[in-house]
N, CA and C atoms as an extended XYZ file, in Angstrom:
627
Properties=species:S:1:pos:R:3:atomname:S:1:resname:S:1:resid:I:1 pbc="F F F"
N        34.818        0.947       67.356 N   MET     1
C        34.676        1.479       68.711 CA  MET     1
C        33.522        2.465       68.796 C   MET     1
N        33.350        3.295       67.759 N   SER     2
C        32.287        4.297       67.779 CA  SER     2
C        30.911        3.641       67.855 C   SER     2
N        30.756        2.496       67.144 N   GLY     3
C        29.485        1.793       67.192 CA  GLY     3
C        29.190        1.250       68.577 C   GLY     3
N        30.208        0.710       69.245 N   GLN     4
C        30.034        0.198       70.600 CA  GLN     4
C        29.685        1.326       71.575 C   GLN     4
N        30.336        2.471       71.419 N   LEU     5
C        30.061        3.597       72.301 CA  LEU     5
C        28.635        4.118       72.106 C   LEU     5
N        28.196        4.185       70.849 N   LEU     6
C        26.829        4.644       70.583 CA  LEU     6
C        25.809        3.674       71.176 C   LEU     6
N        26.076        2.378       71.052 N   ALA     7
C        25.174        1.381       71.634 CA  ALA     7
C        25.150        1.506       73.153 C   ALA     7
N        26.316        1.753       73.744 N   PHE     8
C        26.396        1.899       75.193 CA  PHE     8
C        25.634        3.140       75.650 C   PHE     8
N        25.792        4.243       74.920 N   VAL     9
C        25.066        5.475       75.257 CA  VAL     9
C        23.563        5.239       75.197 C   VAL     9
N        23.108        4.528       74.170 N   GLY    10
C        21.682        4.228       74.061 CA  GLY    10
C        21.176        3.401       75.229 C   GLY    10
N        21.956        2.394       75.631 N   ALA    11
C        21.570        1.567       76.776 CA  ALA    11
C        21.551        2.393       78.061 C   ALA    11
N        22.544        3.262       78.237 N   CYS    12
C        22.595        4.107       79.434 CA  CYS    12
C        21.385        5.030       79.507 C   CYS    12
N        21.041        5.675       78.391 N   LEU    13
C        19.911        6.596       78.383 CA  LEU    13
C        18.617        5.872       78.733 C   LEU    13
N        18.472        4.647       78.244 N   ALA    14
C        17.269        3.880       78.563 CA  ALA    14
C        17.184        3.607       80.061 C   ALA    14
N        18.319        3.270       80.676 N   VAL    15
C        18.342        2.980       82.115 CA  VAL    15
C        18.134        4.252       82.939 C   VAL    15
N        18.765        5.344       82.521 N   ILE    16
C        18.732        6.585       83.288 CA  ILE    16
C        17.351        7.230       83.262 C   ILE    16
N        16.710        7.239       82.102 N   ILE    17
C        15.460        7.979       81.947 CA  ILE    17
C        14.260        7.213       82.483 C   ILE    17
N        14.305        5.873       82.436 N   VAL    18
C        13.172        5.090       82.956 CA  VAL    18
C        12.981        5.406       84.439 C   VAL    18
N        11.758        5.781       84.853 N   PRO    19
C        11.528        6.169       86.261 CA  PRO    19
C        11.868        5.043       87.227 C   PRO    19
N        12.459        5.436       88.346 N   GLY    20
C        12.824        4.483       89.394 CA  GLY    20
C        12.847        5.171       90.737 C   GLY    20
N        13.439        4.541       91.754 N   PRO    21
C        13.451        5.127       93.099 CA  PRO    21
C        14.089        6.506       93.164 C   PRO    21
N        15.198        6.705       92.432 N   ASP    22
C        15.889        7.990       92.499 CA  ASP    22
C        15.009        9.125       91.982 C   ASP    22
N        14.340        8.901       90.852 N   LEU    23
C        13.478        9.941       90.297 CA  LEU    23
C        12.288       10.209       91.211 C   LEU    23
N        11.698        9.151       91.750 N   ALA    24
C        10.555        9.331       92.656 CA  ALA    24
C        10.963       10.144       93.882 C   ALA    24
N        12.145        9.860       94.420 N   LEU    25
C        12.625       10.596       95.586 CA  LEU    25
C        12.911       12.050       95.229 C   LEU    25
N        13.512       12.291       94.085 N   LEU    26
C        13.822       13.649       93.660 CA  LEU    26
C        12.555       14.484       93.513 C   LEU    26
N        11.541       13.929       92.861 N   LEU    27
C        10.283       14.658       92.678 CA  LEU    27
C         9.594       14.891       94.012 C   LEU    27
N         9.660       13.906       94.878 N   ARG    28
C         9.036       14.053       96.192 CA  ARG    28
C         9.687       15.183       96.979 C   ARG    28
N        11.018       15.244       96.994 N   ASN    29
C        11.708       16.287       97.734 CA  ASN    29
C        11.538       17.655       97.081 C   ASN    29
N        11.460       17.685       95.747 N   ALA    30
C        11.226       18.948       95.054 CA  ALA    30
C         9.859       19.512       95.408 C   ALA    30
N         8.858       18.624       95.493 N   ALA    31
C         7.514       19.069       95.847 CA  ALA    31
C         7.441       19.507       97.303 C   ALA    31
N         8.186       18.815       98.160 N   LEU    32
C         8.129       19.114       99.589 CA  LEU    32
C         8.891       20.383       99.952 C   LEU    32
N        10.076       20.552       99.386 N   ALA    33
C        10.957       21.623       99.864 CA  ALA    33
C        11.608       22.443       98.756 C   ALA    33
N        11.165       22.313       97.526 N   GLY    34
C        11.637       23.187       96.471 CA  GLY    34
C        12.927       22.762       95.797 C   GLY    34
N        13.435       23.666       94.962 N   ARG    35
C        14.599       23.384       94.130 CA  ARG    35
C        15.863       23.072       94.928 C   ARG    35
N        16.155       23.801       96.037 N   PRO    36
C        17.367       23.467       96.796 CA  PRO    36
C        17.390       22.011       97.263 C   PRO    36
N        16.228       21.500       97.695 N   ALA    37
C        16.168       20.102       98.126 CA  ALA    37
C        16.366       19.165       96.945 C   ALA    37
N        15.845       19.553       95.775 N   ALA    38
C        16.024       18.726       94.580 CA  ALA    38
C        17.497       18.660       94.189 C   ALA    38
N        18.190       19.803       94.267 N   ILE    39
C        19.618       19.832       93.934 CA  ILE    39
C        20.419       18.974       94.912 C   ILE    39
N        20.113       19.097       96.201 N   ALA    40
C        20.829       18.297       97.206 CA  ALA    40
C        20.567       16.809       97.006 C   ALA    40
N        19.314       16.457       96.671 N   THR    41
C        18.972       15.050       96.433 CA  THR    41
C        19.724       14.513       95.223 C   THR    41
N        19.743       15.291       94.131 N   ALA    42
C        20.452       14.875       92.922 CA  ALA    42
C        21.943       14.734       93.179 C   ALA    42
N        22.501       15.618       94.014 N   THR    43
C        23.925       15.518       94.357 CA  THR    43
C        24.208       14.220       95.105 C   THR    43
N        23.321       13.848       96.022 N   GLY    44
C        23.470       12.586       96.729 CA  GLY    44
C        23.373       11.394       95.798 C   GLY    44
N        22.416       11.445       94.876 N   ILE    45
C        22.247       10.364       93.902 CA  ILE    45
C        23.504       10.217       93.048 C   ILE    45
N        24.033       11.355       92.565 N   MET    46
C        25.223       11.301       91.724 CA  MET    46
C        26.450       10.824       92.509 C   MET    46
N        26.522       11.174       93.785 N   THR    47
C        27.621       10.667       94.614 CA  THR    47
C        27.532        9.149       94.722 C   THR    47
N        26.309        8.633       94.925 N   GLY    48
C        26.113        7.191       94.966 CA  GLY    48
C        26.481        6.532       93.650 C   GLY    48
N        26.075        7.151       92.538 N   ASN    49
C        26.424        6.619       91.218 CA  ASN    49
C        27.937        6.533       91.038 C   ASN    49
N        28.626        7.586       91.479 N   THR    50
C        30.080        7.623       91.329 CA  THR    50
C        30.746        6.535       92.165 C   THR    50
N        30.266        6.354       93.393 N   ILE    51
C        30.828        5.313       94.271 CA  ILE    51
C        30.618        3.932       93.662 C   ILE    51
N        29.411        3.678       93.159 N   LEU    52
C        29.125        2.364       92.584 CA  LEU    52
C        29.889        2.140       91.278 C   LEU    52
N        30.071        3.213       90.506 N   ALA    53
C        30.846        3.091       89.272 CA  ALA    53
C        32.292        2.726       89.595 C   ALA    53
N        32.853        3.399       90.616 N   ALA    54
C        34.226        3.083       91.020 CA  ALA    54
C        34.321        1.649       91.549 C   ALA    54
N        33.285        1.218       92.287 N   ALA    55
C        33.270       -0.155       92.804 CA  ALA    55
C        33.202       -1.162       91.672 C   ALA    55
N        32.425       -0.834       90.627 N   ALA    56
C        32.316       -1.741       89.486 CA  ALA    56
C        33.655       -1.874       88.766 C   ALA    56
N        34.321       -0.734       88.583 N   VAL    57
C        35.627       -0.764       87.916 CA  VAL    57
C        36.621       -1.584       88.726 C   VAL    57
N        36.535       -1.478       90.066 N   ALA    58
C        37.459       -2.212       90.938 CA  ALA    58
C        37.073       -3.676       91.110 C   ALA    58
N        35.909       -4.063       90.586 N   GLY    59
C        35.479       -5.446       90.686 CA  GLY    59
C        34.723       -5.777       91.958 C   GLY    59
N        34.388       -4.758       92.765 N   LEU    60
C        33.707       -5.020       94.034 CA  LEU    60
C        32.251       -5.425       93.834 C   LEU    60
N        31.616       -4.931       92.763 N   THR    61
C        30.219       -5.313       92.538 CA  THR    61
C        30.100       -6.794       92.211 C   THR    61
N        31.147       -7.357       91.568 N   ALA    62
C        31.123       -8.788       91.275 CA  ALA    62
C        31.134       -9.592       92.574 C   ALA    62
N        31.916       -9.122       93.539 N   LEU    63
C        31.942       -9.792       94.838 CA  LEU    63
C        30.594       -9.661       95.539 C   LEU    63
N        29.952       -8.499       95.404 N   LEU    64
C        28.647       -8.280       96.019 CA  LEU    64
C        27.616       -9.248       95.465 C   LEU    64
N        27.579       -9.369       94.143 N   GLN    65
C        26.573      -10.242       93.534 CA  GLN    65
C        26.862      -11.714       93.825 C   GLN    65
N        28.145      -12.049       93.970 N   ALA    66
C        28.509      -13.441       94.242 CA  ALA    66
C        28.165      -13.849       95.668 C   ALA    66
N        28.044      -12.857       96.561 N   SER    67
C        27.725      -13.148       97.956 CA  SER    67
C        26.226      -13.003       98.168 C   SER    67
N        25.513      -14.116       98.125 N   GLY    68
C        24.060      -14.080       98.250 CA  GLY    68
C        23.550      -13.405       99.514 C   GLY    68
N        24.035      -13.791      100.710 N   PRO    69
C        23.541      -13.166      101.949 CA  PRO    69
C        23.786      -11.662      101.998 C   PRO    69
N        24.972      -11.207      101.579 N   LEU    70
C        25.274       -9.780      101.609 CA  LEU    70
C        24.392       -9.024      100.622 C   LEU    70
N        24.233       -9.588       99.435 N   TYR    71
C        23.384       -8.965       98.418 CA  TYR    71
C        21.960       -8.829       98.940 C   TYR    71
N        21.431       -9.891       99.545 N   ASN    72
C        20.058       -9.856      100.057 CA  ASN    72
C        19.910       -8.884      101.215 C   ASN    72
N        20.943       -8.763      102.044 N   THR    73
C        20.888       -7.813      103.155 CA  THR    73
C        20.778       -6.382      102.640 C   THR    73
N        21.590       -6.046      101.651 N   ILE    74
C        21.539       -4.703      101.069 CA  ILE    74
C        20.204       -4.487      100.359 C   ILE    74
N        19.729       -5.526       99.673 N   ARG    75
C        18.450       -5.413       98.972 CA  ARG    75
C        17.318       -5.122       99.948 C   ARG    75
N        17.248       -5.846      101.048 N   LEU    76
C        16.172       -5.656      102.025 CA  LEU    76
C        16.312       -4.315      102.741 C   LEU    76
N        17.562       -3.898      103.015 N   ALA    77
C        17.768       -2.595      103.639 CA  ALA    77
C        17.303       -1.476      102.704 C   ALA    77
N        17.610       -1.604      101.428 N   GLY    78
C        17.163       -0.614      100.455 CA  GLY    78
C        15.653       -0.580      100.324 C   GLY    78
N        15.038       -1.752      100.319 N   ALA    79
C        13.576       -1.822      100.232 CA  ALA    79
C        12.929       -1.160      101.445 C   ALA    79
N        13.456       -1.457      102.628 N   ALA    80
C        12.898       -0.874      103.846 CA  ALA    80
C        13.040        0.646      103.848 C   ALA    80
N        14.166        1.138      103.344 N   TYR    81
C        14.391        2.579      103.328 CA  TYR    81
C        13.428        3.278      102.367 C   TYR    81
N        13.211        2.696      101.191 N   LEU    82
C        12.273        3.289      100.230 CA  LEU    82
C        10.857        3.304      100.803 C   LEU    82
N        10.449        2.212      101.420 N   ILE    83
C         9.111        2.147      102.013 CA  ILE    83
C         8.986        3.177      103.137 C   ILE    83
N        10.032        3.304      103.942 N   TYR    84
C        10.026        4.284      105.040 CA  TYR    84
C         9.828        5.701      104.501 C   TYR    84
N        10.559        6.064      103.440 N   LEU    85
C        10.422        7.401      102.874 CA  LEU    85
C         9.011        7.612      102.323 C   LEU    85
N         8.464        6.591      101.660 N   GLY    86
C         7.121        6.716      101.108 CA  GLY    86
C         6.069        6.868      102.184 C   GLY    86
N         6.145        6.038      103.224 N   VAL    87
C         5.171        6.104      104.317 CA  VAL    87
C         5.274        7.446      105.036 C   VAL    87
N         6.494        7.914      105.235 N   ARG    88
C         6.692        9.194      105.907 CA  ARG    88
C         6.043       10.328      105.110 C   ARG    88
N         6.175       10.284      103.783 N   ALA    89
C         5.560       11.308      102.948 CA  ALA    89
C         4.035       11.234      103.026 C   ALA    89
N         3.483       10.020      103.030 N   LEU    90
C         2.034        9.870      103.125 CA  LEU    90
C         1.507       10.366      104.467 C   LEU    90
N         2.253       10.110      105.529 N   ILE    91
C         1.845       10.607      106.845 CA  ILE    91
C         1.804       12.134      106.836 C   ILE    91
N         2.787       12.739      106.160 N   GLY    92
C         2.791       14.194      106.060 CA  GLY    92
C         1.574       14.728      105.335 C   GLY    92
N         1.069       13.976      104.370 N   LEU    93
C        -0.121       14.416      103.629 CA  LEU    93
C        -1.381       14.371      104.489 C   LEU    93
N        -1.410       13.510      105.483 N   THR    94
C        -2.606       13.365      106.309 CA  THR    94
C        -2.714       14.437      107.384 C   THR    94
N        -1.634       15.174      107.611 N   ARG    95
C        -1.693       16.223      108.627 CA  ARG    95
C        -2.565       17.360      108.153 C   ARG    95
N        -3.370       17.867      109.039 N   LYS    96
C        -4.296       18.923      108.694 CA  LYS    96
C        -3.538       20.220      108.487 C   LYS    96
N        -3.732       20.845      107.336 N   ALA    97
C        -3.055       22.099      107.021 CA  ALA    97
C        -3.947       23.277      107.342 C   ALA    97
N        -3.364       24.467      107.638 N   PRO    98
C        -4.169       25.661      107.877 CA  PRO    98
C        -4.995       26.000      106.656 C   PRO    98
N        -6.144       26.608      106.894 N   ALA    99
C        -7.037       26.971      105.789 CA  ALA    99
C        -6.381       28.024      104.917 C   ALA    99
N        -6.290       27.750      103.619 N   ARG   100
C        -5.735       28.684      102.641 CA  ARG   100
C        -6.485       28.498      101.343 C   ARG   100
N        -6.178       29.369      100.403 N   GLY   101
C        -6.777       29.227       99.086 CA  GLY   101
C        -6.281       27.965       98.420 C   GLY   101
N        -7.047       27.460       97.488 N   ALA   102
C        -6.704       26.190       96.839 CA  ALA   102
C        -5.387       26.266       96.092 C   ALA   102
N        -5.020       27.499       95.613 N   GLU   103
C        -3.818       27.616       94.810 CA  GLU   103
C        -2.606       28.051       95.627 C   GLU   103
N        -2.791       28.314       96.919 N   GLU   104
C        -1.670       28.739       97.739 CA  GLU   104
C        -0.822       27.537       98.140 C   GLU   104
N         0.474       27.797       98.283 N   ALA   105
C         1.381       26.713       98.686 CA  ALA   105
C         1.290       26.485      100.177 C   ALA   105
N         1.316       25.243      100.614 N   PRO   106
C         1.348       24.965      102.046 CA  PRO   106
C         2.705       25.315      102.623 C   PRO   106
N         2.779       25.405      103.937 N   ASP   107
C         4.070       25.635      104.576 CA  ASP   107
C         4.997       24.464      104.262 C   ASP   107
N         6.193       24.767      103.789 N   ARG   108
C         7.116       23.707      103.425 CA  ARG   108
C         7.793       23.133      104.660 C   ARG   108
N         7.878       21.830      104.722 N   PRO   109
C         8.566       21.226      105.858 CA  PRO   109
C        10.054       21.547      105.814 C   PRO   109
N        10.686       21.491      106.956 N   ASN   110
C        12.111       21.748      107.030 CA  ASN   110
C        12.868       20.518      106.531 C   ASN   110
N        13.494       20.639      105.372 N   LEU   111
C        14.291       19.540      104.805 CA  LEU   111
C        15.669       20.094      104.480 C   LEU   111
N        16.572       20.100      105.462 N   PRO   112
C        17.922       20.636      105.229 CA  PRO   112
C        18.603       19.920      104.068 C   PRO   112
N        19.503       20.648      103.429 N   GLY   113
C        20.212       20.085      102.285 CA  GLY   113
C        20.956       18.812      102.623 C   GLY   113
N        21.535       18.732      103.818 N   ARG   114
C        22.295       17.531      104.185 CA  ARG   114
C        21.388       16.308      104.302 C   ARG   114
N        20.119       16.541      104.733 N   HIS   115
C        19.182       15.420      104.823 CA  HIS   115
C        18.759       14.955      103.427 C   HIS   115
N        18.491       15.907      102.536 N   ALA   116
C        18.120       15.551      101.165 CA  ALA   116
C        19.277       14.842      100.467 C   ALA   116
N        20.493       15.318      100.709 N   PHE   117
C        21.680       14.666      100.133 CA  PHE   117
C        21.796       13.233      100.634 C   PHE   117
N        21.630       13.046      101.933 N   ARG   118
C        21.744       11.709      102.524 CA  ARG   118
C        20.672       10.776      101.967 C   ARG   118
N        19.463       11.289      101.794 N   GLN   119
C        18.388       10.458      101.239 CA  GLN   119
C        18.734       10.000       99.829 C   GLN   119
N        19.224       10.939       98.994 N   GLY   120
C        19.606       10.572       97.634 CA  GLY   120
C        20.739        9.571       97.599 C   GLY   120
N        21.722        9.768       98.484 N   LEU   121
C        22.869        8.863       98.539 CA  LEU   121
C        22.449        7.456       98.951 C   LEU   121
N        21.657        7.368      100.027 N   LEU   122
C        21.248        6.051      100.517 CA  LEU   122
C        20.308        5.358       99.538 C   LEU   122
N        19.406        6.126       98.921 N   SER   123
C        18.490        5.537       97.938 CA  SER   123
C        19.263        4.867       96.821 C   SER   123
N        20.356        5.494       96.404 N   ASN   124
C        21.154        4.943       95.314 CA  ASN   124
C        22.024        3.782       95.769 C   ASN   124
N        22.720        3.958       96.896 N   LEU   125
C        23.655        2.925       97.348 CA  LEU   125
C        22.950        1.663       97.818 C   LEU   125
N        21.730        1.804       98.371 N   LEU   126
C        21.035        0.646       98.914 CA  LEU   126
C        20.188       -0.080       97.874 C   LEU   126
N        20.304        0.326       96.629 N   ASN   127
C        19.584       -0.357       95.558 CA  ASN   127
C        20.558       -1.269       94.818 C   ASN   127
N        20.563       -2.571       95.103 N   PRO   128
C        21.539       -3.473       94.472 CA  PRO   128
C        21.336       -3.590       92.970 C   PRO   128
N        20.177       -3.147       92.468 N   LYS   129
C        19.965       -3.193       91.027 CA  LYS   129
C        20.939       -2.278       90.295 C   LYS   129
N        21.335       -1.184       90.947 N   VAL   130
C        22.288       -0.276       90.319 CA  VAL   130
C        23.639       -0.963       90.169 C   VAL   130
N        24.077       -1.639       91.244 N   ALA   131
C        25.336       -2.378       91.165 CA  ALA   131
C        25.232       -3.495       90.132 C   ALA   131
N        24.096       -4.168       90.106 N   ALA   132
C        23.910       -5.246       89.129 CA  ALA   132
C        23.898       -4.701       87.707 C   ALA   132
N        23.399       -3.480       87.544 N   PHE   133
C        23.403       -2.850       86.224 CA  PHE   133
C        24.833       -2.700       85.718 C   PHE   133
N        25.702       -2.184       86.574 N   TYR   134
C        27.099       -2.042       86.175 CA  TYR   134
C        27.699       -3.403       85.832 C   TYR   134
N        27.373       -4.397       86.632 N   LEU   135
C        27.954       -5.725       86.448 CA  LEU   135
C        27.455       -6.369       85.156 C   LEU   135
N        26.168       -6.150       84.844 N   ALA   136
C        25.581       -6.799       83.673 CA  ALA   136
C        25.859       -6.034       82.381 C   ALA   136
N        25.958       -4.712       82.479 N   LEU   137
C        26.068       -3.906       81.260 CA  LEU   137
C        27.501       -3.844       80.731 C   LEU   137
N        28.447       -3.627       81.596 N   PHE   138
C        29.815       -3.429       81.139 CA  PHE   138
C        30.350       -4.564       80.277 C   PHE   138
N        30.152       -5.846       80.697 N   PRO   139
C        30.717       -6.925       79.882 CA  PRO   139
C        30.109       -7.023       78.484 C   PRO   139
N        28.975       -6.383       78.246 N   GLN   140
C        28.331       -6.480       76.942 CA  GLN   140
C        29.005       -5.608       75.882 C   GLN   140
N        29.887       -4.723       76.306 N   PHE   141
C        30.508       -3.784       75.376 CA  PHE   141
C        32.026       -3.935       75.425 C   PHE   141
N        32.614       -4.026       74.248 N   THR   142
C        34.062       -4.181       74.127 CA  THR   142
C        34.610       -3.084       73.239 C   THR   142
N        35.610       -2.379       73.741 N   LEU   143
C        36.247       -1.307       72.973 CA  LEU   143
C        37.598       -1.824       72.490 C   LEU   143
N        37.728       -2.104       71.201 N   PRO   144
C        38.964       -2.694       70.666 CA  PRO   144
C        40.188       -1.840       70.969 C   PRO   144
N        41.280       -2.535       71.313 N   GLY   145
C        42.543       -1.839       71.521 CA  GLY   145
C        42.710       -1.235       72.898 C   GLY   145
N        41.754       -1.465       73.810 N   MET   146
C        41.849       -0.895       75.155 CA  MET   146
C        41.879       -2.002       76.189 C   MET   146
N        42.724       -1.873       77.203 N   PRO   147
C        42.709       -2.857       78.298 CA  PRO   147
C        41.359       -2.842       79.013 C   PRO   147
N        41.029       -3.944       79.684 N   THR   148
C        39.733       -4.066       80.356 CA  THR   148
C        39.514       -2.962       81.381 C   THR   148
N        40.538       -2.674       82.184 N   LEU   149
C        40.399       -1.639       83.210 CA  LEU   149
C        40.115       -0.284       82.587 C   LEU   149
N        40.814        0.024       81.503 N   ALA   150
C        40.591        1.308       80.823 CA  ALA   150
C        39.187        1.357       80.215 C   ALA   150
N        38.723        0.243       79.654 N   GLN   151
C        37.378        0.187       79.092 CA  GLN   151
C        36.326        0.480       80.163 C   GLN   151
N        36.424       -0.219       81.281 N   HIS   152
C        35.426       -0.060       82.341 CA  HIS   152
C        35.469        1.342       82.947 C   HIS   152
N        36.669        1.898       83.042 N   THR   153
C        36.786        3.262       83.556 CA  THR   153
C        36.105        4.252       82.623 C   THR   153
N        36.326        4.096       81.335 N   LEU   154
C        35.710        4.980       80.350 CA  LEU   154
C        34.196        4.837       80.360 C   LEU   154
N        33.707        3.595       80.380 N   LEU   155
C        32.268        3.362       80.358 CA  LEU   155
C        31.598        3.882       81.636 C   LEU   155
N        32.240        3.670       82.782 N   ALA   156
C        31.686        4.155       84.037 CA  ALA   156
C        31.632        5.676       84.048 C   ALA   156
N        32.688        6.310       83.555 N   SER   157
C        32.720        7.776       83.497 CA  SER   157
C        31.644        8.302       82.558 C   SER   157
N        31.438        7.616       81.453 N   LEU   158
C        30.419        8.033       80.491 CA  LEU   158
C        29.028        7.907       81.092 C   LEU   158
N        28.781        6.825       81.818 N   PHE   159
C        27.474        6.649       82.458 CA  PHE   159
C        27.227        7.760       83.480 C   PHE   159
N        28.238        8.077       84.285 N   CYS   160
C        28.089        9.137       85.286 CA  CYS   160
C        27.854       10.487       84.616 C   CYS   160
N        28.537       10.742       83.514 N   LEU   161
C        28.358       12.010       82.799 CA  LEU   161
C        26.942       12.129       82.239 C   LEU   161
N        26.433       11.041       81.677 N   LEU   162
C        25.074       11.057       81.147 CA  LEU   162
C        24.049       11.235       82.274 C   LEU   162
N        24.293       10.578       83.400 N   SER   163
C        23.391       10.736       84.544 CA  SER   163
C        23.392       12.172       85.045 C   SER   163
N        24.583       12.768       85.140 N   LEU   164
C        24.696       14.152       85.590 CA  LEU   164
C        23.954       15.087       84.641 C   LEU   164
N        24.111       14.875       83.342 N   THR   165
C        23.415       15.704       82.356 CA  THR   165
C        21.902       15.595       82.518 C   THR   165
N        21.416       14.387       82.754 N   TRP   166
C        19.979       14.159       82.944 CA  TRP   166
C        19.456       14.920       84.150 C   TRP   166
N        20.168       14.858       85.266 N   TYR   167
C        19.691       15.529       86.475 CA  TYR   167
C        19.806       17.047       86.364 C   TYR   167
N        20.819       17.539       85.674 N   VAL   168
C        20.921       18.987       85.450 CA  VAL   168
C        19.734       19.475       84.625 C   VAL   168
N        19.406       18.757       83.567 N   LEU   169
C        18.254       19.133       82.733 CA  LEU   169
C        16.951       19.030       83.516 C   LEU   169
N        16.817       17.983       84.310 N   LEU   170
C        15.594       17.782       85.081 CA  LEU   170
C        15.394       18.907       86.094 C   LEU   170
N        16.453       19.280       86.799 N   ILE   171
C        16.342       20.348       87.790 CA  ILE   171
C        16.089       21.686       87.106 C   ILE   171
N        16.671       21.887       85.913 N   ALA   172
C        16.406       23.117       85.163 CA  ALA   172
C        14.927       23.219       84.800 C   ALA   172
N        14.343       22.102       84.393 N   VAL   173
C        12.912       22.089       84.076 CA  VAL   173
C        12.084       22.366       85.328 C   VAL   173
N        12.458       21.748       86.441 N   LEU   174
C        11.740       21.984       87.691 CA  LEU   174
C        11.822       23.450       88.096 C   LEU   174
N        12.971       24.084       87.819 N   GLY   175
C        13.113       25.494       88.137 CA  GLY   175
C        12.181       26.365       87.309 C   GLY   175
N        11.928       25.973       86.068 N   GLN   176
C        11.044       26.744       85.195 CA  GLN   176
C         9.574       26.634       85.611 C   GLN   176
N         9.234       25.557       86.289 N   VAL   177
C         7.830       25.362       86.696 CA  VAL   177
C         7.696       25.490       88.211 C   VAL   177
N         8.618       26.249       88.831 N   GLN   178
C         8.624       26.372       90.286 CA  GLN   178
C         7.315       26.955       90.809 C   GLN   178
N         6.800       27.978       90.123 N   THR   179
C         5.541       28.594       90.564 CA  THR   179
C         4.401       27.581       90.536 C   THR   179
N         4.366       26.775       89.503 N   TRP   180
C         3.332       25.738       89.391 CA  TRP   180
C         3.507       24.697       90.489 C   TRP   180
N         4.757       24.342       90.785 N   LEU   181
C         5.019       23.342       91.820 CA  LEU   181
C         4.614       23.827       93.208 C   LEU   181
N         4.554       25.147       93.400 N   GLN   182
C         4.234       25.691       94.710 CA  GLN   182
C         2.737       25.653       95.013 C   GLN   182
N         1.923       25.334       94.028 N   ARG   183
C         0.483       25.244       94.280 CA  ARG   183
C         0.185       24.058       95.180 C   ARG   183
N        -0.748       24.275       96.109 N   ARG   184
C        -1.049       23.249       97.095 CA  ARG   184
C        -1.458       21.926       96.455 C   ARG   184
N        -2.395       21.981       95.505 N   LYS   185
C        -2.889       20.747       94.897 CA  LYS   185
C        -1.781       20.010       94.150 C   LYS   185
N        -0.931       20.785       93.466 N   VAL   186
C         0.156       20.173       92.708 CA  VAL   186
C         1.143       19.499       93.659 C   VAL   186
N         1.510       20.200       94.733 N   GLN   187
C         2.443       19.619       95.703 CA  GLN   187
C         1.897       18.338       96.306 C   GLN   187
N         0.633       18.371       96.683 N   ARG   188
C         0.038       17.190       97.312 CA  ARG   188
C        -0.060       16.027       96.310 C   ARG   188
N        -0.374       16.344       95.058 N   THR   189
C        -0.478       15.295       94.039 CA  THR   189
C         0.875       14.657       93.775 C   THR   189
N         1.915       15.495       93.600 N   ILE   190
C         3.249       14.964       93.329 CA  ILE   190
C         3.773       14.188       94.533 C   ILE   190
N         3.556       14.744       95.732 N   THR   191
C         4.021       14.057       96.933 CA  THR   191
C         3.336       12.705       97.094 C   THR   191
N         2.016       12.682       96.890 N   GLY   192
C         1.284       11.429       97.022 CA  GLY   192
C         1.700       10.399       95.989 C   GLY   192
N         1.842       10.841       94.726 N   ALA   193
C         2.236        9.913       93.664 CA  ALA   193
C         3.656        9.397       93.888 C   ALA   193
N         4.564       10.285       94.301 N   SER   194
C         5.949        9.875       94.545 CA  SER   194
C         6.033        8.922       95.736 C   SER   194
N         5.248        9.216       96.777 N   ALA   195
C         5.241        8.338       97.954 CA  ALA   195
C         4.740        6.948       97.573 C   ALA   195
N         3.671        6.890       96.786 N   ALA   196
C         3.144        5.596       96.346 CA  ALA   196
C         4.180        4.853       95.493 C   ALA   196
N         4.896        5.612       94.642 N   ALA   197
C         5.925        4.983       93.807 CA  ALA   197
C         7.061        4.425       94.660 C   ALA   197
N         7.474        5.180       95.685 N   LEU   198
C         8.551        4.717       96.563 CA  LEU   198
C         8.149        3.437       97.296 C   LEU   198
N         6.902        3.404       97.793 N   ILE   199
C         6.432        2.217       98.509 CA  ILE   199
C         6.340        1.021       97.561 C   ILE   199
N         5.823        1.258       96.358 N   THR   200
C         5.694        0.178       95.375 CA  THR   200
C         7.061       -0.358       94.967 C   THR   200
N         7.998        0.551       94.682 N   LEU   201
C         9.345        0.125       94.286 CA  LEU   201
C        10.043       -0.607       95.440 C   LEU   201
N         9.836       -0.107       96.670 N   GLY   202
C        10.440       -0.780       97.812 CA  GLY   202
C         9.878       -2.171       98.011 C   GLY   202
N         8.568       -2.308       97.868 N   ALA   203
C         7.941       -3.620       98.004 CA  ALA   203
C         8.425       -4.576       96.909 C   ALA   203
N         8.526       -4.039       95.694 N   GLY   204
C         9.006       -4.879       94.603 CA  GLY   204
C        10.433       -5.342       94.818 C   GLY   204
N        11.270       -4.435       95.345 N   LEU   205
C        12.657       -4.792       95.634 CA  LEU   205
C        12.737       -5.836       96.737 C   LEU   205
N        11.820       -5.754       97.700 N   ALA   206
C        11.841       -6.682       98.838 CA  ALA   206
C        11.460       -8.110       98.436 C   ALA   206
N        10.516       -8.227       97.494 N   ILE   207
C        10.009       -9.561       97.155 CA  ILE   207
C        10.675      -10.164       95.930 C   ILE   207
N        11.583       -9.408       95.275 N   GLN   208
C        12.211       -9.950       94.083 CA  GLN   208
C        13.054      -11.167       94.435 C   GLN   208
N        13.136      -12.080       93.491 N   ASN   209
C        13.951      -13.285       93.685 CA  ASN   209
C        15.344      -13.036       93.158 C   ASN   209
């Protein structure tokens, strides 16, 4: 059992750390509105992870993947949402800012915590790849002596715990470089790169077969 758990942890870390829509959105909101927005975004992402993990344990993700039209509808909705967030961020970059020193931070847009939370939640829930991850990964690991439901519950809880640890560490690092993040050039660079990543990921999700 210990070998299976270690293999599962390794697979989870590979999935969690590889950059994707959630990370791009988190960095974009951190650059736009600081650490509080990053925390709210991460909370939304983790809420989405928890919902999808519970759905996987209950077998709902299997029904989602088996239903082609429903799966494609969620996929296209998720793609459109990612592209919308990316385009919106790029539009914000084109607005003329008041003259300031190169190292001064621009005025931060108003991004209430509830909006950042909602963005993180929708980004996660509308990405069918996350549901497919649960569906594809869980059957690959078997814990001897445990019923299937107990196995999936344990694995889902472990994945959520690892994800939570990753986001706590990431936000802690962002907090340490907050002064650097407040520089105008840094904010614009991170916002632009994150926006481009969101648009690219959304386009890729839209055209995938």
